[in-house]
N, C-alpha and C positions, 0 to 999 in steps of 0.2 A: 591865317592864310600862309604866313611864313613857315609855320610849323609843318604844314602839309608838304611844302616845297622841300624843306630840309629832310623829310622822311623818305622822299622818293628815291634818292640814291641808295639809301640803306636797304630798302626793299629790293632794289635791283641786284645788290650784292648777295643777298640771301638766296634769290632765285638762281643766281649763277652758281653758288655753292651747291645747291640741290642738284643742278644739272651735272656737275662734276661727280657727285656721289652716285647718281643714277648710272652714269657712264662707267664708273669703276665697278659697280655691282654687276652690270651687264657683261663687262669683260671677264670678271671672275667666273661667272656661270658658263662662259664659253670656253674656259680652259679645258684642255684634254690631258688627263693624267695617264701616263703609260701603264699598261696592264701589270707589268712586273713591279713597278713602283707601288701600285695600288695593293698588290698582294703582300708586298713587304710591309706596307703600312698596317694592313689587317693583322699580319702575324705579330707585329710589334705590339699592337693594342691587345691582342689575345694573351701574349706573354706577360705583359704588365698586369692584366687582370688576374692571371693565374698566380703570379707572385704575390699579389695582394691577398688572394684567398689563402695561399700557403702560410703567409706571415700571420694572417688573422687566426688560422687554425692552430699554428704553433704557439702563438701568444695565449690563445685560449686554453690550450692543453697545459702550458706551464702554470697558468693561473689556477686551473682546476686542481693540478697536482699539489701546488703550494697550499691551496685551501684544504685539500684532503689531509695533508700532513699536519696542518694546524689543528684540524678537527680531532685527529687521532691524539695529538699531544694534550689537547684540552680534555678529551674524554679520559685519558689515562690519569691526568692530574686531578680530575674531579670525581673519579669513581674507581675505588679499589676493586670492585666486582668486575668492571670491564677490563681493568688491567690484568686481573687474575685470569679471566677468560682468554684474553689475547696471548698470555704467556704460555698457554697450552697448545697454541698453533705451532706445528712443526717449523723449525727454523728461527723462531723468535726467542724461545727460552725464557727463563725467569727474568723479570724486569726488576732491576735494582736502582735505588736512588739513595743519595746521601744528603741528609739535611743537617743544618746546624742545630744541635740540641740545646746548646747554651753558648752565649757570647759573653766573655769577661774582658774588661779593660780597666786598667788602673795606671795612671801615669802622673808624674810630677817632673820637675827639672832634674831630679836625682835618680828616679827609678821609672821603669816602664814595663808594662805587661799587657799583652793582647793575645787572647786565647779564643779559639773556636773549637768547641767539643762536637764532633760529628756523631750522627746516628745513622745506621744502615737501615733502610726501609726496603722490604722485599715483597714483591707481588709475584704470585705464581703457585704458592702452596702456603700452608700454615707456617708461620715463622718458626724455624727450627730452634732447638735449644742452643745450638752452636751460635746462631746469629744473635740470640738473646744474650748469651754469655759474652760475645764480642762487644756488644754495646755496653754491657755492664762493666767489662774490663776497661774499655776505653774511658768511660765516664769516671770510674774510680781512679784510674791512673792520672788522668789530666786534672781532676779535682784535687788530688794529692799534691800536684805541682803548684796549683793555685794556693792551697793551704800553706805550703812551705814558703812560697813567695810572700804571702801576707804576714806570716810569722817573722820572716827576716826583716821586713820593713817596719814591723811593729817594734822590734828590738832596736833597730837603728833606722830612723826615718831618713837619714842622710846617706844611706847606703847607695852605692852606684851599682845598680843591678837591672838586668833586663831579661825578659822572657817572651818568646813568640811561639805560639803553637798553631800550626795550620794543617790542613789535610787536602789530599788530592786523589782522584781516581786514577789509578795507574793503567788498569786494563778492564774492559767491560765488553766481552764478546759472548758468543753462544755458549762457551764452556766455562770461562773464568770471570770472576769479579775480584779485583784487587784494589785495596785501599792503602794509601800511605799516610802516616801522620808524622809530620816533621816538628821536632822540638828543638828550638834554639835557645840557649841560655848563656848569659854572660855576666861575669862579676870581675874577678881579677883577670880571668881569661875566659875565652868563649869556647863553646862546644855545641855540636849539633848531632842529634841521632834521630833515626827514623824507625818507626814501628810499622811492620807490614802485616796485612791480613788478606788471606787469599781464600776465596770460597768457590767450591765446586758447585756450579749451578745445577748439575744433574741430581745432586744429593742434598745440597744446602749445607754441607759440612765444611768446616775450616780445614785447610790443608797446610801441613808443614812440609819442610824439605824432604824428610824421609818418606812421606806419603806418595811422592812422585815415582819412587823406584821399587823394583822388585825386592821382596823381603830378603831373598838370598843374595842380593848384590852387595858389593862393598862400595857403595856410592861415595862414602867419605873419602876413600883412597883415590877413586877415579877423579872426583872433582878437585881434591887437594893437589893432585899431580898437574892438572890443567892450570890451576891457580898459580902454582909454583913456577910452571913454565912461563906464564905471562909475567910474573914478578921478575924473574931472571932476565927476561927480554927487556922489560922496562928499565931495570937497573943498568943493563948493558947500554941501552939507548940514552940513559941519563934523564929519563922522563919522570922517574919516581924514586922516592926514598922510603925504606921500610924499617921498622923497629922490631927487634926481637930481644926478649928479656933473658938475662943470664947467659947460660951456655946453649940456649936454643939457637940452632942454625936454621937457615931458610929451608934446608933439605929435610928438617924434622917437622916442618910446619904441617898442620892438619886443620881443616875446618871443623866447626862444632857439628854435633849430630843434627841440630836444627838451626843451622846457620841462617842468618837473615838472607832473604832472596826476593826477587820479583821477576816478572816476565816483561821483556821489552815488546815493542810493536811486532817484531817477527816471532814472538812467543819463544824466544831463547830464554833459558834460565840465566839470570844475572845474580851472581853472588855479591852480597853487599857487606862492607865493613864500615862501622861508624868512625867518627873522629877519634884519634888516639888508639884505635883498636890494633892496627898493624902499622901505622905511620904517624909521624909527628902531627900535632894539631894543625900546623901551618899547611899541611898537605891536604887537609880535609878528608872527607870520606873516600873510600875506594870501592870501585865496582869492577867485576870481572865477568865478561860475557862468556858463557860456556857453550861452545859450538854443539849443535845437535849431533854431529858426527861422533863427538867424544862420549856421549851418554846414550846413544840410540839403542844399544844392546841391553841396557839395564832399566830403561823406562818401563813403567807399567803400560 
């Protein structure tokens, strides 16, 4: 009996709450929204939906594009036939890849050697004799460095000597493929030199400096003059020091017939000199960018 009496007030409170909710609901439905406010609300809802659709389409397009690129890369790496077929599409050109043919490492507290021997892999036509010769030349040269290193440490296990051989792709566009091999050696003193290999993708042939110019041109003099101009400017500015043997003056300087060179990102010819070639070892290697304007009339 007491329980029923105690529950009566609680029931009345619940009924009162329901009356308030019903009153609020009725008042809400009787609200009048101005026409211009309603139109603005509709426009806002439409714009939000449109943005969501655009975002969804853009995200989907990016995803599809990324997936397509991944598929192409997977196909090229898994099938030489597909890579060769794609290389014949205008604008794509021959497809080059550099892989590590051999990795060599030998180190103690006294000596250290780490060497990567690269191999050029070419898709687009049968591998030319030139590319085969490059791979053989690189392999033979770097393996001779390894043999000399092993011979040195065999004679003297406590010799303080180090060698590091790495490679990097310098340029790989529709026309050129350029590979650089950096050789660093240190014993009593250190030195670094770089081997450059340039391949004309249209022919598969290896290109040397002379092959860039007309046969009738005096490219040696033209480039030498530009290099000397830059040397003199650097000396004047105090930025570089150069060495010349005996009675050779800077004005008598000339580049070699097949001086080392490479192409920069702007495809300018860059003349390269290794350590000690024209400057003290402390100065490192020296590079001279040859402006296109200086050689435009003698280029092939």
